[in-house]
N, C-alpha and C positions, 0 to 999 in steps of 0.2 A: 663882620668877624673875619679876621684873616686867617688863611688856610696854612699848613704847615710848611707849604713851599715859599711863601713870604718870609718865613723866620729862618730860612737856610743862609748861612754864612756867605756863601759864594755859589755862582752859578757854574755848573759843568758844561763846557760846549762839546759838541760831537767829537767822538774819537772812537779808535778801533784798538783792540789789544790781542796780545798773543801770549800765552804762558810758556816761558822756557824752559828746558831742562834744570837750569840751575835755580829754579823757583822765583827768578824775577820776571817781570811782567814788562814786556814792549808795549808801549802807547805810541800810537801815531794820529795825528790829526789831519783834517782836511788840507790845511796849508803845507803838509809836509814834514811838519815839525816832530821829533820823535824824541821819547824819554823812557828810560828804563827805571822802575820803581819796584819796591819790595812788595810782597804779598802783604804785609802789615799795613804799609801806606796805602796799597790800593784798596784794601778794605776801608780804611778810615776815610780815604778819597770819596769813594761811592756812597759812604753812609753820611757824608757832610760833617765828618768830626777830625779833619784834618787840620792841625794847628796852624794858626794863621802865622806863627813865627818860625815854622819849621823851613828847611831848606828845600824840601820836596815842594812845599807849597810856593815858595818864591819862583823856583824852577818852572812849575808848571804854569804859573801866572805870565811870566815873560815869554813862554812858547805858545800860549794862548790856548791852553787846555781848560783854564778856568778863567773867572772873572769876578772881580768884587764888585764895589759899587761902579765901576767903570765899564759896564757892560756895553753901552754904545760905542765907547772909543775902542774897546778890545774887539769888537765885531768889525769895525771900520779898518782897523789894522790888520786883521786876519783876511779881510776881503782884497786888500791891496796885495797881500802875498799871493792870495789865490789867482787874482788876475795876472800876475807876473808868471805864475806858472803856466797859465793857459794863453799867454801872449801868442804863441805860434798861430793860434786860430785866426788872429786877425789879419795876418800875412797872406794866408792861402798857399798855393802850392809854389815851393821855392825849388824842389829837386825834380829836374826832367832827365829821364834817362831814354837814350835814343838807341835802338837796336839797329845798327846800321849793316849788319849782314848776320846771317846765321852761319856762314862758313866758318871753318875752323881747321887749323892744321894739328889740333889735338882731338882724341875721342876719349875724354876722361871718363873713369869707372862710374864716377856719380854726377855726370853732366846733367843739370836739372833742366836744360831745354832740348836735349837730343840734337846737338848741332849737326850741321850737313858737312859733305865733303868740301873741299877746298875748290873744286871746279863747278860747284852748282851756284852759278852766278845768278839765277833767278831768285835767290834769297838775299840780293843785295839791295839795299835801299837806293832809291832813284833820286836824281838831284831834285826833281820837282816836288816829289813827297818830303823830301829833307827840308827845303825852302818852306813849304806849308808849314812843317812841325814847328820850325823856329817863328813863324808868324804867330802861331797859337801859344807858345811858349812866353813870347813877350806880351800877350794879353793877360797874364796872371798878374793880379795886383802886388805880389811879392816885392818888397825892394830888393830882394837878393835872389839872383837866378843862378842855379848851378846846373850846367848841362853836362850830362855823363855819358859817354860813348861806350856801348856795351855790344856784345856779341853772343854767338860766335867769337871770333877774334877780330876786333873792330881794325886792326892794320890792315886787313886783307880788302879793306874798302877806305883807304887812306884818303882818297881824293873828296870823299863825302865829308870826312872829319874837317880837312881843311876849308871845304866850302860852307860847312855849318859854322865854323869858327869865324870865319872871315864876314859871313852875312850877319851873325849875331853881334859881332862887334860894330858892325856898320849900323844896323838898328839901334844899337845902345848908345850911339852918339844923340839920339832923340830921346830915349827913355830914361837914359842915365842911371842905370840900376847896378848894383854891385854884381859883377858878371864873373863866374868862375867856371873853368873846364877840367874834367878829369877823364883820362882814357883808361879804361880797364882793359887791360892786356896781359897775356902770358909772357910778354917781353921777347919770345923767341924769334919775332920776324922783324924786330926793331932795328933800324940803322941810323947811321949819322944824320942823313937828310931829315928824316924824323924827328931826331933828337933837336936839330937846328930849328925846326919849325915849333916844336913844343917848348923849347927855351925861350924863344922870340915872344911867343903868346901866352909865357906864364901857366903852361897848362901842367896839371898835376898827374901822376901815373898811379894807378892802383894795380896790384899784381898779386900773384897767388903763389905760395910757398907751403908745401904740406909737410916739409922735414927734410931730414938727410936723404942722401941719394937713394937708397934702395926703397924707402916709403915713398918718396915723391914720384918716382917712375911707376911704382906700383900703381898708384892712383891717377897721376897725370901723365897720360900715355900720347906720345907722337904718332901720328898715322903712319910715319914711315918706319916705324919700329926702334928708332934711334933713342938714346938716353935723353929725355927732356929735361933733366936736373942739369946734366953738364951744359947743355944749351943754354939753360936758363941763367946759370950761374956766370956764364961768358958775357952774355947780354946784361945782366944786372950789374957786372963790372963797368961795362961800357956806359950805361945809363948813370952810375954814381960818379963816374970820372967826369961826364960831360954836364951834368945837371947839379950834383951834389947830393947827398944822402937824403936830405929832408925833402926831395921833390919826389920820391918813390916810397910808398908803403906797400905792405903786403897783408894778406889775410889768410888763414889756413881753414880747411874744411876737415872737421873731425870724423873721421869714419871708425869702423871696427878695427881696422889695422892700426889706428892710432893708439887704442887702448894700452896702456902701460907703457908707452913711449913718448908721453908728452915732454919729459924733460929733455929727450934728444931733440924733439921739435924746437924748443925754445933755444938750445944751444946752437942749433944750425942758423936760427936767424940771427943770434949773437955773433957768430962766426962770419955771417955774410954782410955784417955792418948794420943791420936794422935795430933801431932803438925801441921797437915795441911789436906786438902782436895782437891781433884780433881773433880771438878763439871762437870760431862759428861752428854751431852744430849743423848736421845734415839737413837738407830740406828734401823730402820725398817727393820728388818730382821728376819727370823724364827718366833717364837711365838709372838715376838713383832708386826709383821705385822699381823699375825692371831688374836692377841688380842688387836689391835689398837684402838678399840672404848673404851676400859678400861685403856689404859696405854699412848696412843698419846695426843698431844697437838699442837696447833700453836706455831711456832717458837718464836713469839712475847712474848709469856707466859715464855719461858725459858730465854730470854734476861732480861725480867722485873724482873724475880726472881735472875738472876745473878747479876744485879745491887744492888737489896736488899742485896744478899749474901755478895758483895764485900764490901758495905758500914758498915755491920754489922762487917765484919772481920777486916777492918781497925780501927773500934771503939774498938774492943777488944785488938788490939795490941796497941792502944794508951793507953790502960788501964793497959798495963804490962802483957796481955796475948799473948805470942808469938804464932800465927797461920797462916800458909800459905795456899793461893788458889794456887794450882800447875799450872793451865792451865793459870791463869793470869801471873804467874811468865815467863812462857814460851813466852807470848805475849810481856810482858814489856822487856824481855832480848833481843828480836829482835828489840824492839823500841829504847831501851837506850844504847845498846852496840853495836858494829860492827860484833859481832860473830855469827855464826849460831847455832842454839840450837841442830839440829840433829832430832827434832821431825818430824817424817814421814808425819803427816798430814799438816805440814805447810813449804812445799817446792816447788819449782818452778825450773824445771818439778817436777812432783809428786814423793814423795819418795817411791811409791809403786814400788816394785821390786828392785830399784836400791839404797834404803836405808833399806828396810825391806823386807821380804818374810816370807810366813807361810808355813809350811809342814804338811799335814793333816796324820790321822794315817796311811793310806794305801801308803804314799809316794808321793801322789800328791803335787804339789807345786803351790802356788797362790801368787800374788803380795802383798795381804793385806789380813787382817783377814775378811773384808767386802766381798771380792772376794769369799772366802771360804763359807761365809753364803749363798751367791747368789747359789753356787753350791749345798748346801744343800737344797735349795728350788728347784733344778732342772735346774739351768741355768748355764752353764760350760763356759761362755763367756771369764772368764779369767783365765782359766786351761792353766797353762804354762808347763806343762809335768810331769812326774813321774820319780823319782830317779832310780827306778828300770828298767825303759825303754829309758831313754833319758840322754845324756850327761849334764855336767854341762854348757857347751856352749851352748848347745841346748836350755836349760831351760832359761838361764839368758841373751842370746842375742837373743831370739826367737821373733816371731811375737808380742806376747801380750807385752813384755817389751818396744820393740822398738816403738810400736803403742802409748803406754802410754807415753813415753817420747817425741815423736813429737807432741802430741795432749794435753800435760797438762802443757805446758809452758805458763804462765800467761801474757807474753808479746804480746802473738798473740791471745788470748781468747778474744772474743768481751764481753764487759762488765766488764772484768779484765785488759785489756791493759791500759786503760785510769783512773782505779781507785786509789785514793789517797793512798789507804792502800796497794797496790800490793806489795810494798817491803818487807811487813812483813806477808804476806798471802801465801796461797798454793793452790793447786789443789786437788780436790777429784773426780777422773774419775770414779770410781765403783759407788759412790753415783748418780753422773750425769747420768750414765747409768741406774741405778734402776729408778730415777725420769723422765728422757726425753728419754730414749731409745738409747742415744749415749753418748760417753765419754766427749764430749765437753760440752754438755748441755745448758741450758740457764741461764747463772749465775745471773742476777738480781732478777730472781724469784726462786733461788734455795735455800733450807733450809741451806746448807753449807753458801752461802753468807748472807743470812738473820742472821744466828748466828753470824758470824764473823764482819759483819758490825756493828751489834748492840754493840759487845763487844768492838771493836776498838773505835766506838764512845764514849763509856762509858769511856775508859781508856784516850782518848785524850782530853776529857773535864776536866777530873781530872787533866791531865798534864797542861792543859791551866790555871786552876785555880792556879796553883804553889803554893799549900799549902805545907809548908816545912815540916810539920808533915806527911802529906800523902806521900810525895816524899820520905821522909826518912824510912817509912814502905816499899814502893815500893823496896828501894835499899837493905833494909835489908833482903828481899826475894831474889834478884838477886843475892847477894854475901853471902848469907847463914851465915849473921852475926846477933847478937841481935840488937834491935833497938838502945840501948844506945852506942853501939860501932859506928854505923853508925853517930850518933849524935856527938861523940867526934872525928870523922875522920877529 
């Protein structure tokens, strides 16, 4: 005798759901497909009474929420999409950050690594350590290698930047990887000799701009007491003239002082010729932790400012001013396409160690910049080893990386495993350890969760409204095309 399950008209595949204030229900499945559904249709779906001829039935079948007689084929197609989303795991570590000095000519109020004075040369990376790090970098199986120079202020150890670039390019004649370089600099020390080398070697520049003069100077302070904003603008004009505007990008750090001023920040970016911004929340390490009373804020304030910024940026785009919010673009790419973005902070298991790693000036290796920040605060919980003392295998297949992988899969983390946004999100084991004392943490109350839950809610509400102008703006960001091109496609 057949049981009731055998007589069901369709098979429901795993999905998660969230009831929205407008009485609609968001469904998301393992492959990252999403669909909005009415409460009535939802009840029909789970009671196996959804009409086979309904539009909802056809939509849910096409997105692999349900299957008819073709269950095996549906599972195979869903598995292909799932493998595409997890493809980054097969490449292993692609992003390699080198802290070539801790010296800096700034002392920013929120400096996450507590940088050292300009004359503290003992915090410079030596040529022998730099060469050894590059040797380790090229042991990564990833076909793409990005070397990112960090500090302190990397330009204070310029000879090491040149040595690393030259040696890496020499090695790459044998390894034949896609090789990229990025210098993360405050720009204030850059000169024409630097720019000539940067141009000749196709190096990209990442910098920081926190807003108009008063706000920028308040947060990003030169040690000599002069206006960091004025000097930054002068150097930015030089860089843009020599390299072009597309070779330099900027991000800002949101602090307590930014609250209520986010539109001013965006306007300053546009005034200075940037075509996008990366809205970054505060990391509570180093001086940011010491100065928390001045710079920190409840995460709800960041989410509210993010919504205000996104609304303003969309409006600018619709007025003909192309301007991108880069973090939103990463999130939308994960929502609207089947492809992994490769962004280390949004991976499950965590990308810390397996997608990115950071090498300190003395050869110490950590799975993420936040882990290095913890070490600067005296906690070496995530120290993976040292390139002068340990083998590549010992470092990248050691206890730290293995524990992160085992304990940062969202599928097994309480509060994440049943979250509707899980297919688009990631884990932050280092921040969990800082906030809760262990790398799993308590997700519903974590700042990482509060931030991303608010951002995903914002984006999915906009997607549900299905305003064609807004959706076109989003696709222009994802595809890196002008809005008019998207509209004509």
